[in-house]
C-alpha positions as CSV (number, residue, x, y, z in Angstrom):
1,X,7.4,5.4,-0.9
2,X,7.2,2.1,0.9
3,X,3.4,1.9,0.7
4,X,2.2,5.4,0.3
5,X,0.1,3.4,-1.5
6,X,-0.4,-0.2,-1.0
7,X,-3.2,-2.2,-1.1
8,X,-5.2,-4.0,1.6
9,X,-3.2,-3.2,4.7
10,X,-0.1,-3.4,2.6
11,X,-1.1,-1.5,0.9
12,X,-2.1,-0.7,2.5
13,X,-1.8,-0.2,3.6
14,X,-1.3,0.2,2.6
15,X,-4.3,1.2,3.4
16,X,-5.1,2.5,6.9
17,X,-1.5,3.7,6.8
18,X,-2.1,5.9,3.9
19,X,-4.7,8.0,5.8
20,X,-2.2,9.5,8.1
21,X,-3.4,13.0,7.2
22,X,-6.7,14.8,6.5
23,X,-8.2,18.1,5.6
24,X,-7.5,20.8,3.1
25,X,-4.8,23.3,2.7
26,X,-5.3,26.4,4.9
27,X,-4.9,28.8,2.0
28,X,-8.6,28.7,1.1
29,X,-7.7,28.3,-2.5
30,X,-10.5,27.0,-4.8
31,X,-9.2,23.9,-6.5
32,X,-10.2,22.6,-9.8
33,X,-12.2,19.3,-9.5
34,X,-10.1,16.3,-10.4
35,X,-11.9,14.1,-13.1
36,X,-10.5,11.0,-11.4
37,X,-12.3,11.9,-8.2
38,X,-15.9,12.6,-8.9
39,X,-16.9,11.7,-5.3
40,X,-14.4,14.0,-3.7
41,X,-16.9,15.4,-1.1
42,X,-17.7,11.9,0.1
43,X,-14.1,10.8,-0.1
44,X,-12.9,13.7,2.0
45,X,-15.4,12.8,4.8
46,X,-14.2,9.2,4.9
47,X,-10.6,10.5,4.8
48,X,-11.3,12.6,7.8
49,X,-12.9,9.7,9.6
50,X,-9.9,7.5,8.9
51,X,-7.6,10.2,10.0
52,X,-9.2,10.4,13.5
53,X,-8.6,6.6,13.9
54,X,-5.1,6.9,12.7
55,X,-4.1,9.9,14.8
56,X,-5.5,8.6,18.1
57,X,-5.0,4.9,17.7
58,X,-2.8,3.5,14.9
59,X,-0.1,6.1,14.7
60,X,0.7,6.2,18.4
61,X,0.9,2.4,18.5
62,X,3.1,2.5,15.4
63,X,5.5,5.0,17.0
64,X,5.7,2.8,20.1
65,X,6.4,-0.2,18.0
66,X,9.1,1.6,16.1
67,X,10.7,2.8,19.4
68,X,10.8,-0.6,21.1
69,X,11.6,-2.8,18.1
70,X,15.2,-3.2,17.0
71,X,15.7,-2.4,13.3
72,X,16.7,-6.0,12.4
73,X,13.5,-7.3,14.0
74,X,11.3,-4.8,12.3
75,X,12.9,-5.7,9.0
76,X,12.3,-9.3,9.7
77,X,8.7,-8.8,10.4
78,X,8.3,-6.8,7.2
79,X,10.0,-9.6,5.2
80,X,7.8,-12.2,6.8
81,X,4.6,-10.6,5.7
82,X,6.0,-9.7,2.3
83,X,6.9,-13.3,1.8
84,X,3.3,-14.4,2.6
85,X,2.2,-12.2,-0.4
86,X,4.3,-14.2,-2.9
87,X,1.7,-16.9,-3.5
88,X,-0.8,-14.2,-4.4
89,X,1.7,-12.6,-6.8
90,X,2.3,-16.0,-8.4
91,X,-1.4,-16.7,-8.9
92,X,-2.2,-13.2,-10.3
93,X,0.9,-13.5,-12.6
94,X,-0.5,-16.7,-14.0
95,X,-4.0,-15.1,-14.5
96,X,-2.3,-12.3,-16.3
97,X,-0.3,-14.6,-18.6
98,X,3.0,-13.6,-16.9
99,X,4.6,-17.0,-16.5
100,X,8.1,-15.8,-15.8
101,X,7.0,-13.5,-13.0
102,X,4.9,-16.4,-11.6
103,X,8.0,-18.6,-11.5
104,X,10.0,-15.8,-9.9
105,X,7.4,-15.3,-7.1
106,X,7.2,-19.1,-6.5
107,X,11.0,-19.3,-6.3
108,X,11.1,-16.3,-3.9
109,X,8.5,-18.0,-1.7
110,X,10.3,-21.3,-1.6
111,X,13.8,-19.8,-1.0
112,X,12.7,-17.3,1.7
113,X,10.4,-19.8,3.4
114,X,13.2,-22.4,3.7
115,X,16.6,-20.7,3.6
116,X,15.2,-17.4,4.9
117,X,13.7,-19.1,8.0
118,X,10.0,-18.6,7.3
119,X,10.5,-15.4,5.3
120,X,12.3,-13.5,8.1
121,X,15.3,-13.0,5.8
122,X,14.9,-11.9,2.2
123,X,17.5,-14.3,0.8
124,X,15.9,-14.4,-2.6
125,X,16.7,-10.7,-3.2
126,X,20.3,-11.2,-2.2
127,X,20.3,-13.9,-4.9
128,X,18.9,-11.4,-7.3
129,X,15.6,-13.3,-7.6
130,X,13.4,-10.3,-8.0
131,X,10.0,-9.9,-9.6
132,X,7.0,-7.6,-9.6
133,X,4.2,-7.7,-7.1
134,X,0.8,-8.5,-8.6
135,X,-2.7,-8.3,-7.1
136,X,-6.2,-8.8,-8.3
137,X,-6.7,-5.1,-9.0
138,X,-3.9,-5.4,-11.5
139,X,-5.3,-8.6,-12.9
140,X,-8.7,-6.9,-13.5
141,X,-6.8,-4.2,-15.4
142,X,-5.0,-6.7,-17.6
143,X,-8.4,-8.3,-18.3
144,X,-9.7,-4.9,-19.6
145,X,-11.5,-3.5,-16.6
146,X,-11.4,0.2,-16.4
147,X,-9.9,2.0,-13.3
148,X,-13.1,3.6,-12.3
149,X,-13.4,6.5,-9.9
150,X,-11.1,7.1,-7.0
151,X,-12.6,5.9,-3.7
152,X,-11.5,6.3,-0.1
153,X,-12.6,3.2,1.9
154,X,-13.4,3.3,5.6
155,X,-10.4,2.0,7.5
156,X,-8.7,0.7,4.3
157,X,-7.9,4.1,2.7
158,X,-7.2,5.0,-0.9
159,X,-8.6,2.8,-3.7
160,X,-10.4,2.8,-7.0
161,X,-13.6,1.0,-8.1
162,X,-11.4,-1.6,-9.8
163,X,-9.0,-2.1,-6.9
164,X,-12.0,-2.3,-4.5
165,X,-13.5,-5.1,-6.6
166,X,-10.2,-7.0,-6.3
167,X,-10.0,-6.7,-2.5
168,X,-12.1,-9.8,-1.6
169,X,-9.9,-12.0,-3.8
170,X,-6.7,-10.4,-2.4
171,X,-7.9,-11.2,1.1
172,X,-8.9,-14.8,0.5
173,X,-5.5,-15.5,-1.2
174,X,-3.5,-14.2,1.8
175,X,-2.3,-17.2,4.0
176,X,-3.2,-15.7,7.4
177,X,-6.9,-15.8,6.3
178,X,-6.8,-19.6,6.9
179,X,-5.2,-19.6,10.3
180,X,-7.9,-21.3,12.4
181,X,-6.9,-19.9,15.8
182,X,-8.8,-16.6,16.0
183,X,-6.3,-15.0,18.4
184,X,-3.3,-15.9,16.3
185,X,-5.0,-14.7,13.1
186,X,-6.1,-11.4,14.6
187,X,-2.7,-11.0,16.2
188,X,-0.9,-11.5,12.9
189,X,-3.3,-9.1,11.2
190,X,-2.8,-6.4,13.8
191,X,1.0,-6.9,13.7
192,X,0.9,-6.5,9.9
193,X,-1.1,-3.3,10.1
194,X,1.2,-1.8,12.8
195,X,4.4,-2.8,11.0
196,X,3.1,-1.3,7.7
197,X,2.1,1.9,9.5
198,X,5.5,2.2,11.2
199,X,7.2,1.9,7.9
200,X,5.4,5.0,6.7
201,X,6.3,7.3,9.6
202,X,9.2,8.7,7.8
203,X,7.6,8.9,4.3
204,X,4.6,10.9,5.5
205,X,6.9,13.8,6.3
206,X,7.2,14.4,2.5
207,X,3.5,15.3,2.2
208,X,3.0,18.9,1.3
209,X,0.0,21.2,0.7
210,X,-3.5,19.7,0.5
211,X,-2.8,16.4,2.1
212,X,-5.9,14.7,0.7
213,X,-4.9,15.6,-2.9
214,X,-1.3,14.7,-2.4
215,X,-2.2,11.2,-1.2
216,X,-4.8,10.7,-3.9
217,X,-2.5,11.7,-6.7
218,X,0.3,9.6,-5.2
219,X,-1.9,6.6,-5.0
220,X,-3.2,6.9,-8.5
221,X,0.2,7.5,-10.0
222,X,1.7,4.6,-8.2
223,X,-1.1,2.2,-9.1
224,X,-0.9,3.2,-12.8
225,X,2.8,2.6,-12.7
226,X,2.2,-0.9,-11.2
227,X,-0.6,-1.8,-13.7
228,X,1.7,-0.8,-16.6
229,X,4.6,-2.8,-15.2
230,X,6.8,0.3,-15.1
231,X,6.2,1.1,-18.8
232,X,5.2,4.6,-17.8
233,X,8.9,5.3,-17.0
234,X,10.8,5.2,-13.7
235,X,9.0,4.5,-10.5
236,X,7.8,7.9,-9.3
237,X,8.5,6.9,-5.7
238,X,12.0,5.6,-6.3
239,X,13.4,9.1,-5.5
240,X,12.4,12.2,-3.7
241,X,11.1,13.9,-6.8
242,X,7.3,13.6,-7.4
243,X,5.2,14.8,-10.3
244,X,2.2,16.5,-8.7
245,X,0.4,19.7,-9.5
246,X,2.1,22.9,-8.1
247,X,-1.0,23.6,-6.0
248,X,-0.3,20.5,-3.9
249,X,2.8,22.2,-2.6
250,X,1.4,25.5,-1.5
251,X,1.6,24.8,2.2
252,X,4.3,23.0,4.2
253,X,3.3,19.8,6.0
254,X,2.8,20.4,9.7
255,X,2.8,17.3,11.9
């Protein structure tokens, strides 16, 4: 999934984007409490709050953006914001002792910023300069911090205690934070959120059953995959097959 699970916005968004659904399965089934989610009651309430904002504000805007924006332009916008995340990946790679990945991220940023015209074109990937994204949540994991409980943040969506602790550092290491013109900075942030949300319009159709549980399990599985640098096996979101509890698929997703 493109950022069924992300991070701040990109993750976010991925983030607000990940809260495209809310509520429980209509079957009335009593579900066993997930040990990763001790605050489920609170989290479901925040999830529902986020869903209202998404359904009546963000999702309609994202659909409009998808409708009026040519695919090449939408791809370019995504490439631009992804490129701005490379310095953060380089920094976190260094903090984690991953010098090679830091060099790759730096190379990607230089190539895409210059040859790729400000990052609009992902020339580095075409040159097979490809690394792993790193953020401060992953750095804290490498430093020995435990994952902590699952947590749904207002507006920002799925997270954990560890990932939440890393959010301030993620935010201050993203270049748009330092744009002095308030209108430009807020405009870029809004565009980033909308573009991320638009990219999830197709992916959310795969959600089944208890949508809260599906998104929670997807987020946790993806983050553990990222923290372990793929050592858990193949990326669970690289195909249409997902490893969730059977109960998550009791009811079909209804848009």
